[in-house]
N, C-alpha and C positions, 0 to 999 in steps of 0.2 A: 549383900552387905547389911541391908536393913534387918533381915531376918537374924543374922548372927549377933548383931549389936543391939537388938531389940529397940531400934529406932523406927520412927514413922515418917520418913521424909519423902517416900515415894508412895502415893496413896493407891495407885492403880497397878501396883506391881504383880500381884497375884492374877488379876484379869489379864494383864499383858502376857504373862507366861502361858496362860492357858490358850490365849490366842495364837501364840507362836507355836504351840504344840499342835493345835487344829490346823494352822497353815502347813506344817510339816506334813501331816496326815493327807492333807488335801493335795499337796504337790506331789507326794508319792503316788497317789491314785492317778493323778493326771499323767505322770510319767509312765506308769505301767500301761494305762490305756493307750497313750501315744505309742508305745513300743509295740503293742499288740496290734494297732492299726497298721503301722509300717510293715509288720510281718505278714498280715493277712490281706490287706488292700492290693488290688492289681496295680501293676506299674502304671498303666494309663491313668488310672484315677488319681494316683499320687502326683504324676506329672501335671494333670489338670489343676490340681490343687496348688502346685508350686507356681504354675503360670499365673493363676488368678492372684496369688499372693504378690508375685512379681508385678503385675499391672497395678495392684492396689498401692504398693509401697516400693517403687523401683529404687529409691535410695538405699533401702535395706540390702539390695543385692549388688551394689556397685563395688568395685574394687577399691580398697583403700590405698592411701599413698604409700604405706609401708609394705603393701603387697605388690611389689613390682613384678611385671611379666619378665620372665627370663628370656633374654634375647640369645639367639644361637651365637656361639663364639666363633669369631673369624679368625682364620689362621693368617698370620702375617708372614708372607714369604719374603724373605730378604735374599738377594742375590748378590754375593760378593766377588763376582768374577770380573 
């Protein structure tokens, strides 16, 4: 909006846009490297990494209240004899 109206109300706008673009490129690189790691690393190594993460922050791996465990449906047998 500042560029189109030739106003100068936001002083760091150009710098912020460059920062956002660099953040986008950095996140894309991290995603590609993570995907390659998941495809190449042995299953045992990935399991050890997950276990270490679970020990470090167990709250991140807990079930949430909206993720209820499904209970098996019970059949109600009614005998009208």
